[in-house]
C-alpha angles and dihedrals in degrees: 000000000000120000091252090058094064091073094067091046092050090053097044100037117011089169088070089082094060093044091050092052090049093052098040112125109237133200119252090230137010096248137008098196101035093258136096134196110194128177114223118219106159099096098099094059088064092050092256107136101147127111113188106309097344104094094187099042096121097038095105110076094192090054092047092050091046090055091046090052090053091050096046092051093057118099113255097032106122101188151297143278115215152130121269096264094056096039092050092053089053090045094052089048090057095243102124103067111124090003129124105245119196120186119219108233109186123040099144096109096084116203112259095009123130085238095048093125091053093094097187122182102251100148133048123357126202094261093054092045090053095041093052094045097245117158100232149327132257125213130189107221113188116184115205114175091199095052119076090202089075089080091063091047091052092047093050093046092049091051091049092050090052094045093050093045091053087059093046093249133138117261108204108197118193108193129186131176100226140192133202111231098177139342092288103022125090124177128196111221108235103181115117097251093051091051090048090052091050091050093056092050094046095046091057096055119114136014093286137017094204093112100027121122122179125223108207139177121247107246137154120299094023092168089063093039095053091045085072091079144031092203116108110266130207114200118225121225100211120185104301118197101188134075109319089221089061091049093052091047090053090050091049093052092048092048089059090068115102098242094045109110103172146294138298106196131168122158096024090061102030096046105025123168106274092024100253101140095174093054093047092049093047091053091051091047090054090054094048103038105014113181091353091078 
């Protein structure tokens, strides 16, 4: 089924979504080689559609899903992170069997809004993730010391970590130390010390860390940064603007660190310079899984 075909199915038989989740073939374990390569597709739900200098790059849902289909069909791609609307398109297209599926839980901090740092949980909750047979939940956890709303974000993230762990599911926490630089401008601090500080806060969330994985940016001094935790860490790809070869080299160096357990990459793989999604994904899979793929 093409992405455009899911509309008619949603109209005629909305119950097909629930039946498809119930019949989805799942892995016995998250990873067989200790590594994961996940494709991120939850940016649009936060109003973030830009890729490099194209501010409307992700505006077409059918194009986004087409690119996701290409990525998920490549060897070495373990799964996807997304909101319900995106994941259900992929599900109805039959693309999620044997894949790790992580539901995005909080998308309320819309990009550019005065309330951007109010990262409310507007997507999946732990019950829905468990009921649908997803493999985990992801939460953006921005920590702004000048914004009192951070306390509510930390409380909600901690509760989500605990709720997921009680169900034996991955809690993927994506922390950033963040600053306000204007009424509608928020900046994540990407120096090593800021990332280290965010790691320590994120790792302590919830009643157990048994199922917690961290999703972290690739910055300078990654050996020192990743020494801040023994939790498994997935490195985020971001929206790099430089030479792709340099980006892949940075990922490779970071993946050599002991706590690095793989990559979660969206725009860099789905909208690569030159447009060859398969080639970009294959290069990332080589970095993550090497000969194992």
